[in-house]
C-alpha positions in Angstrom: 2.5 18.2 7.1 4.9 15.3 6.5 4.7 11.6 6.4 7.1 9.9 8.8 8.7 6.6 7.9 10.8 6.0 10.9 13.2 3.1 11.1 15.4 2.1 13.9 18.0 4.8 14.5 17.0 6.6 11.4 14.0 8.6 10.3 13.1 9.1 6.7 10.5 11.8 6.0 8.7 12.8 2.8 6.5 15.8 2.6 3.0 15.2 1.4 3.4 17.9 -1.2 6.3 16.0 -2.5 4.1 12.9 -2.7 1.6 14.8 -4.8 4.4 16.0 -7.0 5.7 12.4 -7.5 2.4 11.4 -9.1 2.7 13.9 -12.0 3.5 12.5 -15.4 3.4 13.6 -19.0 1.5 10.4 -20.0 -2.0 10.4 -18.5 -2.1 6.6 -18.8 1.1 6.0 -16.9 1.7 7.2 -13.4 5.3 6.9 -12.1 5.6 6.9 -8.3 8.6 6.9 -6.0 8.6 5.4 -2.5 11.2 5.6 0.2 11.8 2.9 2.8 14.9 2.6 4.9 16.9 4.8 2.5 16.1 2.7 -0.6 14.3 4.3 -3.4 11.6 2.0 -4.9 10.0 2.9 -8.2 6.7 1.4 -9.2 4.8 1.9 -12.4 1.1 1.8 -12.3 -0.7 1.2 -15.5 -4.1 2.9 -15.4 -6.4 1.5 -18.1 -9.8 2.9 -17.5 -10.8 5.5 -20.1 -10.2 6.2 -23.7 -10.1 9.9 -22.9 -6.7 11.6 -22.9 -7.5 13.4 -19.7 -8.3 10.9 -16.9 -9.9 12.2 -13.8 -8.9 10.2 -10.7 -10.6 11.8 -7.8 -9.6 10.2 -4.5 -12.1 12.0 -2.3 -14.8 10.8 0.1 -16.4 8.7 -1.2 -13.5 7.7 -3.4 -14.2 7.6 -7.1 -11.8 6.0 -9.4 -12.1 4.7 -13.0 -9.4 2.2 -12.8 -9.8 -1.4 -14.1 -6.4 -2.9 -13.7 -3.2 -2.4 -11.9 0.2 -3.9 -12.7 3.5 -3.3 -10.9 7.1 -3.8 -11.6 8.5 -7.0 -10.2 10.8 -5.2 -7.7 11.1 -5.8 -4.0 8.8 -3.3 -2.4 7.2 -2.7 1.0 4.1 -1.7 -0.9 3.6 -5.0 -2.7 0.0 -4.3 -3.7 -0.1 -0.5 -3.4 -0.1 1.9 -6.2 1.6 4.5 -4.0 1.5 5.9 -0.5 -0.4 8.7 -2.2 -3.4 6.4 -2.3 -3.4 6.2 1.5 -2.7 9.9 1.9 -5.7 10.9 -0.1 -7.9 8.4 1.6 -6.7 9.4 5.1 -5.3 12.9 4.9 -6.5 13.6 8.4 -4.0 11.0 9.6 -1.0 12.1 7.7 -1.6 15.8 8.2 -1.2 15.2 11.9 1.9 13.1 11.8 5.2 14.7 12.6 8.2 15.1 10.5 9.9 12.5 12.7 8.9 10.7 15.9 10.7 11.5 19.1 13.8 9.4 19.7 14.2 7.1 22.7 10.5 6.4 23.1 9.4 2.8 22.4 6.0 3.9 21.1 5.7 6.3 18.2 5.4 9.6 19.9 5.5 13.3 19.1 4.4 16.7 20.4 1.5 18.0 18.2 1.0 21.6 17.1 -1.0 22.3 20.3 1.8 21.1 22.5 0.0 17.9 23.4 2.1 14.7 23.7 0.7 12.0 21.4 1.6 8.4 20.6 0.8 5.5 18.3 1.1 1.9 19.2 4.3 0.0 18.4 2.9 -3.5 18.8 -0.1 -4.8 16.9 -1.9 -8.1 17.7 -3.6 -8.0 14.3 -5.5 -11.3 14.2 -7.3 -13.6 13.8 -10.7 -13.5 15.5 -11.6 -16.5 17.7 -8.0 -17.7 17.7 -7.1 -16.7 21.3 -6.3 -13.0 20.8 -8.1 -12.0 23.9 -6.1 -14.3 26.2 -2.8 -13.5 24.4 -3.5 -9.7 24.7 -4.1 -10.2 28.5 -0.8 -12.0 28.8 1.0 -9.3 26.8 -0.3 -6.4 28.8 0.7 -8.1 32.0 4.3 -7.3 31.0 5.4 -4.1 32.8 6.7 -2.6 29.5 3.5 -3.3 27.5 0.3 -1.3 27.9 -3.1 -1.3 26.3 -4.9 1.7 24.7 -7.4 3.5 26.9 -11.0 4.6 26.8 -10.2 8.3 26.6 -7.6 10.9 27.6 -9.1 11.1 31.0 -10.4 7.5 31.4 -7.4 5.2 31.5 -9.4 2.0 31.5 -7.5 -0.3 29.2 -9.2 -1.3 25.9 -8.0 -4.2 23.7 -9.4 -3.2 20.3 -10.6 -0.1 18.6 -11.1 -1.0 14.9 -10.1 2.4 13.9 -7.6 1.5 11.1 -9.9 -1.1 9.6 -13.3 0.6 10.1 -13.6 4.0 11.7 -10.9 5.5 9.5 -13.1 5.1 6.4 -16.5 5.6 8.0 -17.6 2.1 8.9 -19.2 0.9 12.2 -16.8 -0.5 14.8 -19.1 -3.4 15.2 -19.3 -4.9 11.7 -22.7 -6.5 12.5 -24.3 -3.0 12.7 -26.3 -2.2 9.6 -26.5 1.5 8.8 -29.0 2.9 6.4 -26.7 5.9 5.8 -22.9 6.0 5.6 -21.2 6.9 8.8 -18.8 9.9 8.9 -15.2 9.0 9.2 -13.7 8.9 12.7 -11.2 11.7 12.7 -7.7 10.7 13.6 -7.4 13.6 16.0 -10.3 12.2 18.0 -8.8 8.7 18.1 -5.1 9.4 18.8 -5.9 11.0 22.2 -7.2 7.6 23.3 -3.9 5.8 22.8 -2.7 6.4 26.4 0.2 8.7 25.6 0.2 10.1 29.2 1.7 6.9 30.6 4.3 6.7 27.9 5.4 10.3 28.7 6.1 9.2 32.2 8.0 6.0 31.0 9.7 6.0 27.6 10.1 2.2 27.7 6.4 1.6 27.5 5.0 0.2 24.2 1.4 0.6 23.4 -0.4 -2.5 22.2 -3.3 -2.5 19.7 -5.1 -5.8 19.9 -7.7 -5.2 17.1 -8.2 -8.6 15.4 -9.9 -7.1 12.3 -6.7 -5.4 11.3 -5.3 -8.5 9.6 -8.2 -9.0 7.2 -10.8 -6.3 7.2 -10.7 -4.0 4.1 -14.5 -3.8 3.9 -15.8 -1.3 1.4 -12.6 -1.2 -0.6 -14.5 -2.1 -3.8 -16.9 0.8 -3.3 -14.0 3.2 -2.7 -12.0 1.9 -5.6 -14.6 0.9 -8.3 -13.0 -1.0 -11.1 -10.0 -2.3 -9.2 -9.7 -6.0 -9.4 -8.0 -6.2 -6.0 -7.6 -3.8 -3.1 -4.8 -1.3 -4.0 -3.3 -1.7 -0.5 -3.6 -3.9 2.6 -3.8 -2.8 6.2 -0.2 -4.0 6.3 0.8 -1.1 4.0 -1.3 1.3 6.1 0.3 0.4 9.4 3.8 0.4 7.9 3.1 4.0 6.6 2.4 5.3 10.1 4.7 3.0 12.2 7.3 1.3 10.1 9.3 -0.3 12.9 6.4 -1.7 14.8 6.1 -5.4 15.7 3.2 -7.4 14.3 1.8 -10.6 15.8 -0.9 -13.0 14.4 -2.3 -16.1 16.1 -4.1 -18.7 14.0 -6.0 -21.9 14.6 -7.5 -24.8 12.6 -9.8 -22.7 10.3 -12.6 -25.3 10.7 -12.7 -24.8 14.4 -12.3 -21.1 14.1 -15.3 -20.8 11.9 -17.5 -23.0 14.2 -16.4 -21.1 17.3 -17.3 -17.8 15.6 -20.6 -19.1 14.4 -21.5 -20.1 18.0 -20.3 -16.7 19.3 -22.5 -14.8 16.8 -25.6 -16.9 17.3 -25.4 -17.6 21.0 -28.3 -16.9 23.4 -31.6 -15.6 22.3 -30.5 -15.2 18.7 -29.9 -19.0 18.4 -33.2 -19.9 20.0 -35.2 -17.4 18.0 -33.6 -18.5 14.7 -33.7 -22.2 15.7 -30.0 -22.7 14.8 -28.9 -26.3 14.8 -25.9 -28.3 13.5 -28.0 -28.9 10.4 -28.6 -25.2 9.8 -24.8 -24.7 10.3 -24.2 -27.3 7.6 -26.6 -25.6 5.2 -25.0 -22.2 5.8 -21.5 -23.7 5.3 -22.5 -25.2 1.9 -24.0 -21.9 0.8 -21.0 -19.9 1.8 -18.5 -22.3 0.2 -20.5 -22.1 -3.1 -20.3 -18.3 -2.9 -16.5 -18.4 -2.4 -16.0 -20.9 -5.2 -18.2 -18.9 -7.5 -16.1 -15.8 -6.8 -13.0 -17.8 -7.7 -14.4 -18.6 -11.1 -14.1 -15.0 -12.2 -11.9 -13.2 -9.6 -8.5 -13.7 -8.0 -8.1 -15.4 -4.7 -7.0 -12.1 -3.1 -10.1 -10.4 -4.4 -12.4 -13.1 -3.0 -10.7 -13.1 0.4 -11.2 -9.3 0.8 -14.7 -9.1 -0.8 -16.4 -9.5 2.6 -19.7 -8.1 1.5 -20.2 -11.2 -0.7 -20.5 -13.4 2.4 -22.7 -13.8 5.5 -21.6 -11.5 8.3 -22.2 -14.4 10.8 -20.3 -17.0 8.8 -17.1 -15.5 7.6 -15.7 -18.4 5.7 -13.0 -16.3 3.9 -11.3 -15.5 7.2 -9.9 -19.0 7.4 -8.1 -18.6 4.1 -5.2 -17.4 6.0 -2.7 -17.4 3.2 -4.4 -14.3 1.6 -3.7 -12.2 4.6 -0.5 -13.7 5.9 1.1 -13.2 2.5 0.2 -9.5 2.4 1.5 -8.9 5.9 4.7 -11.0 5.5 5.6 -9.3 2.2 5.5 -5.9 3.9 6.8 -6.7 7.4 9.2 -9.7 7.0 10.8 -10.7 10.2 8.9 -7.9 12.1 5.9 -10.2 11.7 5.4 -13.2 14.0 2.9 -15.9 13.3 1.7 -18.3 16.0 -0.8 -21.1 16.3 -3.4 -21.4 19.1 -2.3 -25.0 19.6 1.3 -24.2 20.4 0.2 -21.3 22.6 -2.3 -23.6 24.5 0.3 -26.4 24.8 3.3 -24.4 25.9 2.3 -20.8 26.8 5.5 -20.0 28.7 7.7 -20.8 25.7 5.4 -19.0 23.3 5.2 -15.9 25.4 9.0 -15.9 25.9 9.3 -15.9 22.1 6.7 -13.1 21.7 8.4 -10.9 24.3 11.7 -11.4 22.5 10.1 -10.6 19.2 8.7 -7.3 20.5 12.0 -6.3 22.1 11.0 -6.2 25.8 12.8 -8.0 28.6 11.9 -11.7 29.1 10.4 -12.2 32.6 11.6 -14.9 34.9 10.0 -18.1 33.7 8.8 -19.2 37.1 7.1 -15.9 37.6 5.6 -16.0 34.1 4.4 -19.6 34.6 2.8 -18.7 37.9 0.9 -15.7 36.3 -0.3 -18.0 33.5 -1.6 -20.5 35.9 -3.7 -17.9 37.8 -4.8 -15.9 34.8 -7.5 -17.1 32.5 -9.6 -15.0 30.2 -13.0 -16.5 29.5 -13.9 -15.7 25.9 -14.9 -19.2 24.8 -18.1 -20.8 23.7 -18.0 -24.0 25.8 -21.4 -23.5 27.4 -23.0 -22.6 24.0 -21.4 -25.6 22.4 -22.8 -27.9 25.0 -26.3 -26.8 24.3 -25.8 -26.5 20.5 -23.8 -29.7 20.0 -20.8 -30.3 17.7 -20.9 -29.8 14.0 -22.0 -32.8 11.8 -19.2 -35.1 10.6 -20.2 -34.3 7.0 -19.8 -30.6 7.8 -16.3 -31.1 9.2 -15.3 -33.1 6.2 -16.7 -30.5 3.8 -14.8 -27.7 5.6 -11.6 -29.6 5.8 -11.7 -30.3 2.1 -12.4 -26.7 1.4 -9.6 -25.3 3.6 -7.0 -28.0 2.9 -5.4 -26.5 -0.2 -5.2 -23.1 1.4 -3.6 -24.6 4.5 -1.0 -26.4 2.4 -0.2 -23.1 0.6 0.2 -21.4 4.0 2.5 -24.2 5.2 4.6 -24.0 2.1 4.8 -20.2 2.4 5.8 -20.2 6.0 7.9 -23.4 5.6 6.3 -25.1 8.5 3.9 -28.1 8.3 2.1 -27.1 11.5 0.1 -24.6 9.4 -1.6 -27.5 7.6 -3.5 -27.9 10.9 -4.8 -31.3 9.8 -3.7 -33.8 7.1 
């Protein structure tokens, strides 16, 4: 088995046995790892300070057990900004990397190969990675209208399109696809072989120009359970940006954001709509009380942990009021540092105000032809995906003014950091 790290026109491969060999060192407290991306050898040193014993046992099984308390890396440019090594991902998801080919087939616009059983398989080459309640459903619909962009499918025999699968963020490590599901016992991991057959490779075999689109909005932010898998780590040892780069390094990534205050309120209405809201007697005042509680949790976390730790520590917060998801800088920085100009960030406002222009930019970013603007404009006018909470909001009412002020004050410094990082004031969202 090999790990493929394909770049445009070139494929770099590294056998998994070589990856294991890389991690050997004479000093049990110092692990030297090598990584290859686009022909450039990147060396990172990972200091493992966990045990006073000379022989440290780091077993990356299932569940993962590690006795690591800190991680420091060389200040060198690296696609794995926060990752100890690709080996971490391999051990966590060997079923994925064992099935990947030495190199992907040339000429196909998705990441495709023939497996050992002679079955044609593909992975997506476009990821609409986030964020929830920011217009991803409508944008996905517009993307897959393009004749060169196709959705994943229900199964190998049922070609009904599906927007999101939550495999990389959840199923891969044995978490429910619906994060609201509470399990008394851990779920088994979803095996990669069972999921890859649902990518829709059959259509790509018939047309090499087709690019499969994964529209899973949890991909940007959801590393749930990382602290259980890596006890003692102060931050996640990798992000999903690293994971997707490891399997499809020339993919195109898209994220769409909105005012985090409005995003949070929209999500709250979505999770509490209908009978749940009536049964729990949810009101603007209960929303305000919940917001105050969750802000206190986040600020308390920041007193002892890094911002990155607190953003990814999802089990600290209410599952129906995910306040950390609006701290976009945490996630955007992780993805931008890995993907660079392969990562496109949009706002829901600009998409709403000028969809034709935004879609033209998105199609160019992906690398497909740009449709005639009149044809595109006509499609947009006659296509609307209803995934809003307008009816719920009418019955619930707007948030209290004091709640809006509280949230704006909470998010403002993070928005400013994002605007500075992306060098665009539109990411301040409000002044």
